[in-house]
FISETOR-644509 format. One record per residue (C-alpha): z, y, x. Coordinates in steps of 0.02 Angstrom, whole numbers, padded with zeros to 5 digits, always signed. Each point is the difference from the previous one (the first is absolute). Layout:
<pts>
ZYX
...
</pts>
This chain:
<pts>
-00228+02931-00829
-00128+00100+00098
-00094-00112+00137
-00062+00107+00139
-00095-00082+00137
-00004+00055+00184
-00187+00015+00000
+00009+00141-00131
+00134+00113+00114
+00030-00015+00175
+00166-00085+00049
+00071+00169+00064
-00051+00084-00156
+00091-00139-00110
+00167+00027+00125
-00007+00191-00030
-00031-00021-00193
+00138-00139-00012
+00121+00114+00104
-00041+00147-00113
+00025-00097-00169
+00159-00090+00072
+00064+00179+00040
-00041+00059-00174
+00075-00154-00081
+00158+00021+00084
+00017+00185-00046
-00029-00042-00180
+00127-00140+00021
+00136+00128+00076
-00045+00140-00129
+00042-00128-00136
+00195+00002-00002
-00011+00191+00041
-00078+00025-00173
+00103-00117-00081
+00160+00099+00067
-00073+00155-00092
-00025-00103-00165
+00180-00059+00020
+00081+00183+00037
-00098+00077-00149
+00051-00154-00101
+00177+00013+00050
-00003+00187-00024
-00065+00001-00183
+00110-00138-00025
+00152+00101+00041
-00066+00137-00101
+00000-00113-00163
-00187+00028+00001
-00034-00182-00044
-00193-00004-00065
-00044+00105+00154
+00095-00112+00113
-00094-00158-00068
-00166+00109+00021
+00031+00010+00185
+00035-00173+00017
-00155-00061-00103
-00092+00121+00132
+00077-00083+00136
-00051-00158-00066
-00173+00048-00011
-00003+00072+00159
+00071-00166+00086
-00150-00090-00068
-00123+00124+00061
+00091-00024+00168
+00005-00201-00014
-00210+00013-00028
-00025+00110+00141
+00093-00086+00118
-00075-00170-00054
-00158+00078+00012
+00035+00062+00174
+00065-00180+00049
-00181-00067-00050
-00081+00127+00095
+00109-00021+00147
-00008-00187-00009
-00196+00000-00006
-00008+00098+00166
+00122-00107+00083
-00101-00141-00037
-00156+00070+00065
+00083+00033+00171
-00052-00145+00096
+00128-00003+00141
+00159-00012-00134
+00170+00024+00074
+00115-00151-00002
+00165+00065-00109
+00152-00080-00011
+00057-00061-00171
+00078+00131-00103
+00175+00034-00048
+00057-00128-00135
-00178-00053+00006
-00042+00143-00119
-00162+00090+00063
+00000+00183+00009
-00130+00041-00125
+00102-00114-00128
+00165+00112+00040
-00095+00164-00011
-00060-00071-00176
+00177-00039-00044
+00050+00173+00033
-00075+00097-00168
+00033-00152-00108
+00187+00005+00038
+00003+00185-00028
-00083-00016-00165
+00118-00133-00049
+00145+00106+00047
-00065+00138-00116
-00021-00119-00133
+00174-00045+00011
+00065+00171+00008
-00110+00046-00169
+00134-00113-00082
+00154+00054+00099
+00097+00147-00093
+00124+00093+00133
</pts>
């Protein structure tokens, strides 16, 4: 994890950078299911046309994309966490829902979708 100190950046800059990184992170998280929906639609369309290897290729591309989304979300979590830690007046936040932090939930989305794609590789409609 990247360690950023307030002495290198002013607190206002840290807050501004944290807000922009946080917004970017959630945009990527929200784009993940949209992308995976297009993969599933493409897979189903090819599967219904009996183009098996093309449908499997679409799923493999989807799996690779979910791995890339996971790596990107994880990296954005690291940077957002580093800037958040650099803010001296951190707000107190209530316990997360089901005691699962938001960054873990964000990490789980591409992992779950990749798992669905792997299962679909072995499903024959």
